[in-house]
N, C-alpha and C positions, 0 to 999 in steps of 0.2 A: 504494500500500500504506500502510495507516494505521500509524504508529508506535505502539508499545504505550503510551507515556506519554500519547498523545492519544486513545486508543480510547474511553474513557468520555465525553470531551467531544464527540467526533465523533458518538457515539450520541445525546447530548442534542440536538445540532443536527439530526440526521436525524429524530428523533421529535417534536421540539417545534415549535410554531408562533409563540409569543410569547416574547420575551426582553428582559431589561434588560441593558445593558452599562454598567458604572459604573467610576469610578476615584476616587482619593483627593481629599480636600480640598486646597486650595492646589495645583492641578494645574500641571504643567510639560509640556515637550514630549513626553516619553515617555508620560505619562498621557493627554494629549489625543490624540496621534497614534495610540496603540494603541486607545483607545476608539472614535474615529471610524473608523479603518481596519476594525476588526472589525464595527462597526455597519453600515457601508456594504456590507461583504462579505456579511453575513447578509441585508440587505435585497435584495441582488442575486440571491439565490436564493429570493426570495419570502417571507421571514420578516418578521413584524412585530417591530420593534425600538424600544425606548425607550432612547436614549442619555442617560444621566443624570450630571450633575455637581452637587453641592450648591453649590459655590462658583462665582463668576462666571468665565467663560472669559477668560484673559488676552488683552488686545487684540492682542498680537503673533501670536496663533494664529487670529484671525478669518478669515484668508485660506484656512484649510484646508477642503477639500471636506467638506460635511456639518455644518459648525459651526453652521449655522442650524437644525439639527434638535435641538440639545441642549435637554434639559429640566432645570429646577432644582427641580421638585417632582414627587412621585409621587402626589399627591392625585388620586384618581379614576382611577388607572392600571389598577386591577383586577389579577387574578392573572396571573402569567406562568409559563411552563413551567420556565425556568431563568434564573439571573443569571450573567453573566460579569463577574467583578471582575478588572481588569487593573492591574498595576503598583502593588499595594497590599499591605503586609506584615501589617496588622492590620485586623480587621473594623471597629473604631471609627473608623479613618481614612477610611472611606467616607462618614462624616457622620451626623449625627443623623437626618436625613430618611430615609435608607436603613435605619438601625438600627430605626426604628419602623415600617417598612413590612412587612406580614405576608404579602403575596402574592408573595414573591420566588422561590419554588421552590427547586430545588437551586442551590447556589452553586458555580460553577466558578472556582477561585482560580488565576489565571495571573500569575506574578510571577517576578522574578529577584533579589529581596533575600534575602541570606543570613539576615537576621533575621525572615523570614516565619514566622508561627506556625501555618501550615497550618489556617486558619480555615474553609476550604471543605469542602463535601461531596465535591468532587473537587478535588484539589490538584495543580497542574502548576507546580512551583517549580523553576526552573533557574538556580541562582546563577551559572553560567558564561556565561550569556547576557548580552550587553552591554546589552540593553534588553528591556522587555516586548514592544516591537514585533517583536523577533526571534521571540519565542514565538508571537505571533499569526501571523506569517508562516508558521512551521512548522505551526501548526494548520490554516491555510487550505490549505497544500500537502497535508497528510495527509487533509483532508476533500475534496480535489479541487475546491475553490472557486476560481474564476477571480479573479486579482488584476488589477483594472482600474486605469486611470491614477489615478483618485481614491483608491482604496485604497492604491495604491503611494505616492502623495504623502504620505499620512498616516503610513504605516509608515516611510518614509524619514526623515521629520522625527523620528519616535520614536527611531530608531537614531542619526541624525546628532546630535541634541541630547544624548542620554545618553552618547555617546562623546566629547563635547566637540569636535565636528567631527573625529572620528577622531584625537584627540590623547591620550586617556586610555588606560591600560593595558587597559581593557576592549575596545579596538579589535582584536579577534581576527580571524584569517583568515575565520571564519564571519560575523562582522559585516560585513566588506568584501564577502564573496561575496553575502550577502543584499542589501546595499545596491546592489550591481551588478545583481542580478536586478530590484530595484525600479526602478532607472533604466531597465532594459530594458523594464519594464512601463509606463513613462511618467513616472516622477518626474523632475523637472528640478533638478539640483543647484544651478545658478546662481540660478534663480528662488527656490529654497528659501533659499539662503544670504542673498540680498538681503532677503527678507521677514522672516527670523528674526533676522538679526544686524545689518542696516543699515537698520532702519525704526523706530527708537526715537523717542518724543516728546522734545522739548527738556527737559521736566520731569525726565526720568530723569537727565540729565547735571547739571542743577542740584542734584538730590538727591545725586548721586554726590560732588560737590564737598564738600557738607556732611558726608557720611558719612566720606570720606577724612580730613577734618580731625580726626576722633575717633581716628585710628589710634594704637594703642599696642602695644609689644612686651612680651611676658611670657615666663616660663619660660626665662630666659637667652637671649632672642632667638629661641627656637624656635617661639613662638606669636605670631601677629599678630591683634589684636582690633580690630574696627570695630563701630560701633553706629548703629542707626536708631531715632529716637524718633518718637512720634506727632506731636510739634510739627514735626519736620522734614518729615514727609509733608504735614501741614497747610499748611506754608509754601509748598510747591510745588503744592498742589492735586492731589496724586496719591494713589495707594493702594499697597498692599503689593506689587502686581505690578511696580512700578518697581524694586524691590530685587533682582530676579532677577539672579544673576551677580555681585553686589557682593562676596560672600565670596571670590571668586577673586582679587580684587585683593590681599587680605590674604595669601593663600597664595603669590602670585607674588613676594613679597619674598625677596631673596637670604638664605639661611641659615634661613629659616622652614620649619618642618616642617608646621605646621597653621595654617590660617586659620579664624578664628571670627567669625561675624556674630551680634550680638545685636539682634533686631528687636522693639521694644516692640509687643505686641499689644493690651494694655490696661494700666491702672494696676496695677503689681505683677505683670505677666506678660510673659514673653519667649519668642519662638521663636528657638532657637539652631541655627545652621547650621554644620557642621564640614566642612572640606575638607583632606585630607591629600595631601602630595606622594608618598606611597607607603610610607614606612617605618612610619608610625603607623596602626594600625587604629582609625579613629574610630567605627566601628559599635559596638565594645565599650564605648566611652565613652558613646555615645548610649543604649545599652541600660541603663546604670546609672541613667539618668534617665527610663526608660520610653519611650524612642524607638527608632530603628532606622535601617537604611540599608545602605550598602556600606562596605567597608574604607576607601575613599577619600572617600566622601561620605555624611554621615549628619546626623540632626537630631532635635530633641526640643523640647517645651515645658516651661517651668519657671516657677514662681511665686516672687516675692520681689523685693526691691529690687535695683537694678542692681549695686551693689558686692557684695552678698551672692551673687548668682548668678554674677557674674564670678569671684569667689573660688572658688566651688564647682567651676566648670568648669576653672579653672586647676589646682586641686588634683587633679581627676580625670585631667587630661592628664599629670601628673608621671610616673606609672608607665609608661604607654605610650611616652612620649618617652624616658625613661631606658632602657627596653627596646630601643628602636630604636637608641640610641647603642651599647649593648652588642653588638647584632647586627652593626652595621657594623664594630665593632672586633674581631669574631670571638669574642666572649664569649657566655655563655648568654643567651638571650632570654626 
């Protein structure tokens, strides 16, 4: 029986023949796993599918089934019947190449970010889901599409990574249940954990040492800040993918409420990643700067010199951190 929330999307699958499946720029585990899982599932029922990512696939996810099918250009793709956008809160986050593509058909927006702006023609936004991979799982079940071992591996990675290996508060009973179903369908937890978390290049740890040396505490010790510069990346011969997870080291410090990573993207421009231990809603801070995300994990891009942007972010965090203190003390939040 098709759930009401998936009815329109299932109808697009049934009547369509050609689809694009796309996710956001700077993709991580949920984006990649959801995209590849849905792409392989649709191909498995005879559909023609273009799995599209504007940015390079992070090396850590090259082991995923179907990764060799990814396209980074839509030039010459021709019209499709519909586009499935997964794990993306805003249309512009799908990249300039997708934004300029005219033959995308209806957009089915499948996401779990509370800051999603409902950019699709069909919007399936489920903030209580731990990952977009959960929503793809539910869509496949509703559509009666078999979840093969390859599909299960991708969706398991999506859920596993976005729950922080089932450590985050998003690790709901439903997340565990679906992960268990995916293991039953062939996903291998041990193999996945080894390839995702214990298969890093040496350059990542060289870079981590340099990044941790920039550690500073702010806002009365409630905020920990680390910084990645272009020169640091150049010195280890690596790219931005190496910085994945670095912000969590800042958050992990005793007494810290929010970890912040400033990654230099270009001269005078930074990607800011925010991670909260739970009391502070960092998505509200990210929205102030045109970004988005979840209450515990959010981000945005900002232009300016480092001292300028660091001050702006620190000031933006003052209110939420003060509110968290009052809430813990039993006062108004």
